[in-house]
C-alpha positions as CSV (number, residue, x, y, z in Angstrom):
1,M,-39.5,-33.7,54.7
2,E,-39.1,-31.3,57.6
3,K,-42.3,-30.1,59.6
4,W,-43.5,-27.0,61.1
5,D,-42.1,-26.4,64.4
6,G,-44.7,-25.0,66.7
7,S,-42.3,-24.7,69.6
8,A,-42.7,-21.4,71.6
9,G,-45.8,-20.6,70.5
10,T,-44.6,-19.6,66.8
11,S,-44.6,-21.2,63.7
12,A,-41.4,-21.6,62.1
13,F,-40.8,-23.5,58.9
14,H,-37.2,-25.5,58.8
15,M,-36.2,-25.3,55.2
16,P,-35.4,-28.7,53.6
17,E,-32.0,-29.6,52.7
18,W,-33.0,-29.9,48.9
19,M,-34.6,-26.2,48.9
20,I,-31.4,-24.9,50.7
21,Q,-29.0,-26.3,47.7
22,F,-31.5,-25.2,45.3
23,A,-31.2,-21.3,46.7
24,D,-27.5,-21.6,46.4
25,Q,-27.6,-22.7,42.9
26,K,-29.8,-20.0,42.5
27,Q,-27.4,-17.2,44.0
28,E,-25.0,-18.7,41.9
29,F,-26.6,-18.3,38.5
30,N,-27.5,-15.0,39.5
31,K,-23.7,-14.2,39.5
32,R,-23.4,-15.0,36.0
33,P,-22.7,-11.8,33.7
34,T,-25.9,-10.3,32.6
35,K,-25.1,-9.8,29.2
36,I,-23.8,-13.4,28.4
37,S,-27.2,-14.6,29.6
38,R,-29.1,-12.0,27.5
39,R,-26.8,-13.3,24.3
40,S,-27.4,-16.6,25.2
41,L,-31.2,-15.8,25.4
42,S,-31.6,-14.2,22.1
43,R,-29.7,-16.7,20.3
44,S,-31.7,-19.8,21.4
45,I,-34.8,-17.4,20.8
46,S,-33.4,-16.5,17.5
47,Q,-32.4,-20.0,16.6
48,S,-35.9,-21.7,17.7
49,S,-37.6,-19.4,15.7
50,T,-35.7,-19.9,12.7
51,D,-36.3,-23.9,13.3
52,S,-39.8,-23.5,14.2
53,Y,-41.0,-21.4,11.0
54,S,-38.2,-22.2,8.6
55,S,-41.3,-23.4,6.1
56,A,-42.7,-20.0,6.3
57,A,-39.7,-18.3,5.4
58,S,-39.7,-20.6,2.2
59,Y,-42.9,-18.9,0.7
60,T,-43.1,-15.6,2.5
61,D,-41.6,-12.5,0.8
62,S,-42.0,-9.9,3.3
63,S,-40.3,-6.8,0.8
64,D,-43.1,-6.4,-1.4
65,D,-46.1,-6.9,1.5
66,E,-46.9,-3.1,1.3
67,T,-47.0,-3.5,-2.4
68,S,-50.6,-3.5,-3.8
69,P,-51.1,-6.8,-6.3
70,R,-53.1,-4.5,-8.6
71,D,-49.5,-2.6,-9.3
72,K,-46.8,-5.9,-9.6
73,Q,-46.1,-7.3,-12.7
74,Q,-46.3,-11.2,-12.0
75,K,-46.2,-14.4,-14.4
76,N,-46.7,-17.8,-13.5
77,S,-44.4,-20.6,-14.7
78,K,-46.1,-20.9,-18.0
79,G,-45.5,-17.2,-18.8
80,S,-49.3,-16.2,-18.2
81,S,-50.2,-12.7,-16.5
82,D,-53.8,-13.4,-16.3
83,F,-54.5,-13.5,-12.8
84,C,-53.5,-11.1,-9.8
85,V,-52.7,-12.7,-6.4
86,K,-50.6,-11.5,-3.2
87,N,-47.2,-12.9,-4.5
88,I,-47.0,-15.8,-7.2
89,K,-43.9,-17.5,-5.3
90,Q,-46.2,-18.5,-2.9
91,A,-47.5,-21.4,-5.1
92,E,-45.7,-24.3,-3.7
93,F,-46.9,-23.8,-0.3
94,G,-50.5,-23.4,-1.4
95,R,-50.2,-26.7,-3.4
96,R,-49.4,-28.3,-0.2
97,E,-52.2,-27.1,1.6
98,I,-54.5,-28.0,-1.7
99,E,-53.0,-31.6,-1.2
100,I,-53.9,-31.9,2.4
101,A,-57.1,-30.5,1.7
102,E,-58.1,-32.7,-0.8
103,Q,-57.8,-35.9,2.2
104,E,-60.9,-34.7,3.8
105,M,-62.9,-34.3,0.6
106,P,-63.5,-37.5,-0.5
107,A,-66.8,-37.2,-2.5
108,L,-65.6,-34.1,-4.3
109,M,-62.5,-36.6,-5.3
110,A,-65.0,-39.5,-5.9
111,L,-67.1,-37.3,-8.3
112,R,-63.7,-36.1,-10.1
113,K,-62.9,-39.7,-10.6
114,R,-66.4,-40.5,-11.7
115,A,-67.2,-37.9,-13.9
116,Q,-64.2,-36.8,-15.4
117,G,-64.7,-38.9,-18.2
118,E,-67.8,-37.9,-19.3
119,K,-67.1,-34.2,-18.8
120,P,-70.6,-32.9,-17.8
121,L,-69.4,-29.3,-17.6
122,A,-67.2,-29.4,-21.0
123,G,-68.0,-25.8,-22.4
124,A,-68.7,-24.3,-19.5
125,K,-67.6,-21.0,-18.4
126,I,-67.9,-20.7,-15.1
127,V,-67.4,-17.5,-13.1
128,G,-66.9,-17.8,-9.4
129,C,-67.1,-15.1,-6.3
130,T,-66.8,-17.5,-3.1
131,H,-64.3,-17.4,0.1
132,I,-60.7,-18.6,-1.4
133,T,-59.7,-21.2,0.6
134,A,-57.9,-24.8,-0.1
135,Q,-61.2,-26.4,-0.1
136,T,-62.6,-23.7,-2.9
137,A,-59.3,-24.7,-4.6
138,V,-60.3,-28.4,-4.8
139,L,-64.0,-27.4,-5.7
140,M,-62.2,-25.3,-8.8
141,E,-59.7,-27.9,-9.9
142,T,-62.6,-30.6,-9.7
143,L,-64.9,-28.1,-12.2
144,G,-61.8,-28.1,-14.2
145,A,-61.3,-31.6,-14.6
146,L,-64.8,-32.2,-15.5
147,G,-64.7,-29.7,-18.5
148,A,-65.2,-26.6,-17.0
149,Q,-63.1,-23.2,-17.7
150,C,-63.2,-20.8,-14.7
151,R,-62.6,-17.4,-13.5
152,W,-62.6,-16.7,-9.8
153,A,-62.6,-13.5,-7.0
154,A,-63.3,-13.7,-3.4
155,C,-66.4,-12.9,-1.4
156,N,-64.4,-12.0,1.0
157,I,-61.9,-9.4,1.6
158,Y,-60.5,-11.1,4.5
159,S,-60.9,-14.6,4.0
160,T,-58.4,-15.4,0.9
161,L,-55.6,-17.7,1.7
162,N,-52.8,-16.3,-0.6
163,E,-50.3,-19.2,-1.2
164,V,-53.5,-21.1,-2.5
165,A,-54.3,-18.4,-4.5
166,A,-51.3,-18.2,-6.2
167,A,-50.8,-21.8,-6.4
168,L,-54.1,-21.8,-8.5
169,A,-52.7,-18.7,-10.4
170,E,-49.6,-21.1,-11.0
171,S,-51.8,-23.9,-12.3
172,G,-53.4,-21.5,-14.9
173,F,-56.9,-20.5,-13.1
174,P,-57.4,-16.5,-13.6
175,V,-57.6,-15.9,-9.4
176,F,-58.2,-12.5,-8.8
177,A,-58.1,-12.3,-4.6
178,W,-55.9,-11.5,-2.2
179,K,-56.5,-11.6,2.0
180,G,-56.8,-7.5,2.9
181,E,-58.2,-6.1,-0.4
182,S,-59.9,-2.5,0.1
183,E,-63.5,-2.5,-1.0
184,D,-62.2,-0.8,-4.5
185,D,-60.1,-3.6,-4.9
186,F,-63.2,-5.7,-4.1
187,W,-65.1,-4.9,-6.9
188,W,-61.8,-4.4,-9.1
189,C,-61.3,-8.1,-8.6
190,I,-65.1,-8.7,-9.7
191,D,-65.0,-7.0,-12.9
192,R,-61.2,-8.5,-14.1
193,C,-62.7,-12.0,-13.7
194,V,-65.9,-10.8,-15.7
195,N,-65.1,-7.9,-18.3
196,V,-62.3,-10.2,-20.4
197,E,-61.9,-10.0,-24.1
198,G,-62.9,-13.2,-25.9
199,W,-64.5,-14.9,-22.8
200,Q,-67.9,-14.8,-21.4
201,P,-69.3,-16.8,-18.7
202,N,-72.2,-19.0,-19.1
203,M,-72.7,-20.3,-15.4
204,I,-72.4,-18.3,-12.0
205,L,-71.3,-19.6,-8.3
206,D,-71.9,-16.8,-6.2
207,D,-71.8,-16.2,-2.3
208,G,-73.3,-13.2,-1.1
209,G,-74.5,-12.5,-4.4
210,D,-71.9,-9.6,-5.2
211,L,-71.2,-11.2,-8.5
212,T,-74.5,-11.4,-9.9
213,H,-75.5,-7.7,-8.5
214,W,-72.1,-6.9,-10.4
215,I,-73.0,-8.5,-13.4
216,Y,-76.6,-7.4,-13.2
217,K,-75.7,-4.0,-13.3
218,K,-72.4,-3.6,-15.2
219,Y,-73.2,-6.0,-17.9
220,P,-76.8,-7.3,-18.3
221,N,-76.4,-8.4,-21.7
222,M,-74.2,-11.1,-20.4
223,F,-77.3,-12.9,-18.9
224,K,-78.3,-13.5,-22.6
225,K,-76.0,-16.3,-22.5
226,I,-75.8,-17.7,-19.2
227,K,-77.8,-20.7,-18.5
228,G,-78.0,-20.7,-14.8
229,I,-76.9,-19.0,-11.0
230,V,-75.8,-21.2,-8.2
231,E,-76.0,-19.1,-4.7
232,E,-74.8,-20.7,-1.6
233,S,-75.6,-18.1,1.0
234,V,-78.7,-16.9,2.8
235,T,-77.7,-13.1,1.8
236,G,-77.2,-13.9,-1.8
237,V,-80.6,-16.3,-1.9
238,H,-82.6,-13.6,-0.3
239,R,-81.4,-11.1,-3.3
240,L,-82.1,-13.4,-5.6
241,Y,-85.7,-14.0,-4.4
242,Q,-86.2,-10.5,-4.3
243,L,-85.0,-10.1,-8.5
244,S,-87.7,-13.0,-9.0
245,K,-90.7,-11.4,-7.1
246,A,-89.9,-8.6,-9.0
247,G,-89.9,-10.0,-12.3
248,K,-86.1,-9.1,-13.0
249,L,-84.5,-13.1,-12.6
250,C,-83.6,-13.4,-16.1
251,V,-82.3,-17.2,-15.8
252,P,-82.8,-20.1,-13.7
253,A,-81.1,-20.5,-10.1
254,M,-80.1,-23.1,-7.8
255,N,-80.4,-22.0,-3.9
256,V,-78.0,-24.4,-2.6
257,N,-78.2,-22.6,1.1
258,D,-81.5,-24.2,1.5
259,S,-80.1,-27.8,0.3
260,V,-80.5,-30.2,3.6
261,T,-76.7,-31.1,3.2
262,K,-75.8,-27.0,3.2
263,Q,-78.7,-26.0,6.1
264,K,-77.3,-29.3,8.4
265,F,-74.1,-29.5,8.2
266,D,-72.0,-26.3,6.6
267,N,-74.5,-23.9,8.9
268,L,-75.0,-25.9,11.7
269,Y,-72.1,-28.5,12.5
270,C,-69.3,-26.2,10.7
271,C,-70.4,-23.2,12.6
272,R,-70.6,-25.2,15.8
273,E,-66.6,-26.0,15.6
274,S,-65.5,-22.4,14.1
275,I,-67.2,-20.4,16.5
276,L,-65.1,-21.5,19.3
277,D,-61.8,-21.4,16.9
278,G,-62.5,-18.1,15.9
279,L,-62.9,-16.1,19.3
280,K,-60.3,-18.4,20.8
281,R,-57.6,-17.2,18.1
282,T,-58.3,-13.7,18.9
283,T,-59.1,-13.0,21.7
284,D,-57.7,-16.3,23.6
285,M,-60.1,-16.0,26.3
286,M,-61.7,-18.7,28.2
287,F,-65.8,-19.1,28.0
288,G,-66.7,-21.2,30.8
289,G,-69.0,-18.4,32.8
290,K,-68.9,-15.7,30.1
291,Q,-72.8,-14.6,29.4
292,V,-73.2,-14.4,25.4
293,V,-76.0,-13.2,23.0
294,V,-76.5,-15.2,20.2
295,C,-78.5,-13.0,17.6
296,G,-80.3,-15.2,15.3
297,Y,-81.2,-19.1,16.0
298,G,-81.4,-20.5,12.6
299,E,-78.9,-23.2,11.8
300,V,-76.0,-21.0,12.2
301,G,-77.3,-19.7,15.5
302,K,-78.1,-23.2,16.5
303,G,-74.8,-24.4,16.0
304,C,-73.2,-21.2,18.0
305,C,-75.7,-21.6,20.9
306,A,-74.5,-25.4,21.6
307,A,-70.8,-25.1,20.9
308,L,-71.1,-21.9,24.2
309,K,-73.4,-23.9,26.4
310,A,-71.1,-27.0,26.4
311,M,-68.3,-24.9,27.0
312,G,-69.8,-23.6,30.1
313,S,-71.0,-20.1,28.6
314,I,-74.4,-18.4,29.8
315,V,-76.2,-18.1,26.2
316,Y,-79.2,-16.0,25.5
317,V,-81.0,-15.9,22.4
318,T,-82.6,-13.0,20.3
319,E,-85.3,-14.1,17.3
320,I,-87.9,-12.8,15.5
321,D,-89.7,-15.8,14.3
322,P,-91.9,-17.6,16.7
323,I,-90.5,-21.2,15.7
324,C,-86.9,-20.4,15.9
325,A,-87.7,-18.8,19.6
326,L,-89.6,-22.0,20.4
327,Q,-86.6,-24.2,19.7
328,A,-84.4,-22.0,21.5
329,C,-86.1,-22.2,24.6
330,M,-86.8,-25.9,24.5
331,D,-82.9,-26.4,24.0
332,G,-82.8,-24.6,27.4
333,F,-81.8,-20.9,26.1
334,R,-83.1,-17.7,27.5
335,L,-84.9,-15.9,25.1
336,V,-84.4,-12.0,25.0
337,K,-84.6,-8.7,23.3
338,L,-80.9,-7.6,22.7
339,N,-81.7,-4.2,25.0
340,E,-82.5,-6.5,27.7
341,V,-78.8,-8.1,27.9
342,I,-76.6,-5.3,26.1
343,R,-75.3,-4.1,29.5
344,Q,-74.0,-7.2,30.7
345,V,-72.6,-9.5,28.5
346,D,-69.3,-10.6,28.0
347,I,-69.7,-11.7,24.0
348,V,-72.3,-10.4,21.4
349,I,-72.7,-12.5,18.1
350,T,-74.8,-11.8,15.0
351,C,-76.0,-14.7,12.7
352,T,-79.5,-13.4,11.4
353,G,-78.7,-12.4,7.7
354,N,-80.1,-9.3,8.6
355,K,-78.6,-5.5,8.9
356,N,-78.4,-3.4,11.8
357,V,-78.8,-5.9,14.4
358,V,-76.3,-4.3,16.6
359,T,-76.6,-0.5,16.5
360,R,-74.8,2.4,17.7
361,E,-77.3,3.0,20.5
362,H,-76.1,-0.7,21.5
363,L,-72.9,-0.6,21.1
364,D,-72.5,2.5,23.1
365,R,-74.3,0.8,26.1
366,M,-72.1,-2.1,26.1
367,K,-69.8,-3.2,28.9
368,N,-66.0,-2.4,28.9
369,S,-64.2,-4.9,26.8
370,C,-67.5,-6.3,25.0
371,I,-66.2,-8.6,22.6
372,V,-68.5,-7.7,19.1
373,C,-68.6,-10.7,16.2
374,N,-70.4,-11.3,13.2
375,M,-70.9,-15.1,12.1
376,G,-73.5,-14.0,8.9
377,H,-72.1,-13.8,5.4
378,S,-72.6,-10.1,5.0
379,N,-71.2,-7.0,7.3
380,T,-74.1,-5.3,7.5
381,E,-75.2,-6.9,10.5
382,I,-73.6,-4.8,12.9
383,D,-73.4,-0.8,12.3
384,V,-69.5,-0.6,12.1
385,A,-70.0,2.8,10.1
386,S,-71.4,4.4,13.2
387,L,-67.9,3.7,14.8
388,R,-65.8,5.3,12.6
389,T,-66.5,9.0,14.1
390,P,-63.8,11.7,15.6
391,E,-64.9,10.9,19.2
392,L,-63.8,7.2,19.3
393,T,-60.4,6.0,19.2
394,W,-59.3,2.7,16.8
395,E,-56.7,0.8,18.3
396,R,-55.7,-2.5,15.7
397,V,-54.1,-5.2,18.9
398,R,-53.5,-8.1,16.6
399,S,-54.7,-9.1,13.2
400,Q,-58.4,-8.9,12.5
401,V,-59.1,-7.6,16.2
402,D,-59.7,-3.8,16.9
403,H,-60.4,-1.8,20.2
404,V,-62.8,1.0,19.7
405,I,-62.0,2.9,22.6
406,W,-64.9,5.8,23.7
407,P,-64.0,8.9,25.3
408,D,-64.4,7.5,28.8
409,G,-61.9,4.7,28.2
410,K,-64.3,2.3,27.7
411,R,-63.4,-0.4,24.7
412,I,-65.4,-2.9,22.8
413,V,-63.4,-5.5,21.0
414,L,-64.6,-5.9,17.3
415,L,-63.3,-8.8,15.2
416,A,-62.8,-8.9,11.7
417,E,-64.3,-5.1,11.6
418,G,-67.8,-6.9,11.6
419,R,-67.2,-9.3,8.6
420,L,-67.6,-12.7,8.8
421,L,-65.3,-14.4,11.7
422,T,-65.2,-17.9,10.7
423,L,-63.2,-17.8,7.4
424,S,-61.7,-13.8,8.4
425,C,-60.2,-15.2,11.9
426,S,-60.2,-18.9,11.8
427,T,-60.4,-21.9,9.6
428,V,-63.8,-24.4,8.7
429,P,-63.8,-28.2,9.1
430,T,-62.5,-29.3,5.3
431,F,-64.7,-32.3,5.8
432,V,-68.0,-30.2,6.1
433,L,-66.5,-27.7,3.0
434,S,-66.4,-31.2,1.1
435,I,-70.4,-31.6,1.3
436,T,-70.9,-27.8,0.8
437,A,-68.6,-27.7,-2.4
438,T,-69.8,-31.1,-3.8
439,T,-73.6,-29.8,-3.8
440,Q,-72.4,-26.4,-5.6
441,A,-70.8,-28.9,-8.1
442,L,-73.4,-31.1,-8.9
443,A,-75.8,-28.0,-8.7
444,L,-73.5,-26.5,-11.8
445,I,-74.1,-29.8,-13.7
446,E,-77.6,-30.0,-13.3
447,L,-78.4,-26.1,-14.6
448,Y,-75.5,-26.9,-17.3
449,N,-76.8,-29.8,-18.5
450,A,-80.6,-29.2,-18.3
451,P,-82.7,-29.4,-20.9
452,E,-84.7,-26.3,-22.3
453,G,-87.7,-25.7,-20.4
454,R,-87.0,-27.7,-17.2
455,Y,-86.1,-24.6,-15.2
456,K,-87.4,-21.4,-15.6
457,Q,-86.4,-17.9,-14.5
458,D,-86.8,-18.7,-10.8
459,V,-85.4,-19.9,-7.5
460,Y,-85.1,-23.5,-7.1
461,L,-84.0,-26.3,-4.4
462,L,-81.2,-28.8,-5.2
463,P,-83.7,-32.1,-6.4
464,K,-84.0,-34.2,-3.2
465,K,-82.3,-36.9,-5.1
466,M,-78.8,-34.8,-5.3
467,D,-79.0,-34.1,-1.3
468,E,-79.1,-37.8,-0.7
469,Y,-76.1,-38.6,-3.5
470,V,-73.9,-36.1,-1.9
471,A,-74.7,-37.5,1.9
472,S,-74.3,-41.2,0.3
473,L,-70.8,-40.1,-1.1
474,H,-69.5,-39.0,2.4
475,L,-70.6,-41.9,4.2
476,P,-67.6,-44.6,3.6
477,T,-65.4,-41.7,5.5
478,F,-67.6,-43.0,8.5
479,D,-67.1,-47.1,7.3
480,A,-71.1,-46.5,7.7
481,H,-73.4,-49.1,6.3
482,L,-76.7,-48.2,5.2
483,T,-79.9,-50.5,5.4
484,E,-81.5,-51.2,2.7
485,L,-85.4,-51.4,2.1
486,T,-86.8,-54.7,1.4
487,D,-89.3,-54.5,-1.8
488,E,-92.0,-55.3,0.4
489,Q,-91.1,-52.1,2.7
490,A,-90.4,-50.1,-0.3
491,K,-93.9,-50.8,-1.7
492,Y,-95.6,-50.2,2.1
493,L,-94.0,-46.7,1.9
494,G,-94.8,-45.9,-1.6
495,L,-90.6,-45.0,-2.4
496,N,-88.4,-46.5,-4.7
497,K,-85.7,-48.4,-3.2
498,N,-82.7,-46.0,-4.0
499,G,-84.7,-43.2,-3.4
500,P,-85.4,-40.2,-2.7
501,F,-86.5,-41.3,1.1
502,K,-88.1,-38.1,1.9
503,P,-90.6,-35.8,0.3
504,N,-89.6,-31.7,-0.1
505,Y,-91.7,-31.1,2.6
506,Y,-90.0,-32.8,5.1
507,R,-88.0,-31.0,7.5
508,Y,-84.7,-33.0,8.6
């Protein structure tokens, strides 16, 4: 290769022959007619787009995208119209999504296979309000295989997968949900699940407590026939304990959220992966060196902090609980008050289950382009309502991403309008949801079949034996081999060889 020539006190570079040839080719290329080049490029892009997204074209009908599903007259192939989804024509694509999810949900499929002969939910009429995803569809179809009748609505206006809702409707499940519901749509869908002639629920599966709240508010007499409630979120469980404390809880309720399999796997391990997925999909940001404050160091907060720390972010934590606060310190995170770091951080993440964690005062003091999102169930953690004022401008930059712009030009990046980031802006690992869904199914079976008197009008944790059973169903996926106690060892520890292996007060 040619070298630099330092003669005459100057530095002159002699272009190698291959670079001269490339330059000549470039000049020749530039002489070609511009119109032809653009036409060729346009044809190339159009063709590749068609090739890449041909599957999407098969199920997406954009002609009626602007029409509210409530205004459509739709029927499935069996002639039923007892559902309300975005587009029933998407059912085939949704079915493929469900089949993929089944491959990563071994416990539910095993439960379906083992128990469908006995039909432990025969006669059960379950009304559900959860995220409607492919994983939820596997749960619903498992409940159906075990003998239950189900009617379903979404617990989040942004998390519904329209094609999955269509597939469920096509299969005969009364589903009332679509992505992008309004607040009015949200409550209308719940009411359509509950208020139906000739059908009354006797079990509730809730995520967030909205369904339970609606029945208490509108149809309190229904609780005369309801055997129990299964609740899986921090927010919903908190509401149930409030009802119990006030003496207003009139049926037994199962707190799935605080079961070990839900807390450790869904809340911790799931959020450890999905927080990065949600932020990356919406903002395309790089995490290394970014300053992040995570509000709350429960299981969700722990998962978020671990993921961001591993990516090279500088992570601060806020906490009200001294035990969780000490855990954060021992894990190497700086414990602060939000006011102390709000001006300098690049990302604010809430995961407390509380309200007004991030207030308008905090939002006013944030730096330009600060990203604000919520990993808790409810949309109450960030005071989004305070941002809907005349002096602030909202600018939608992509799906679920808004720039809120101040008069001086400062802007923050608000994700999912303060709602749950995980399922609004990303997906959740199916295997983790298999654990949660199996826990929900067993809780429904337990409450529905429990003899009268076993459970009073209170909130209960899932029996430890069931928690262990859920975990054991997932171990074969890893080709894992449990060690078995000998008779002598079991006697020494005072345990049954088949479990439960830990007392209820044990902290995993």
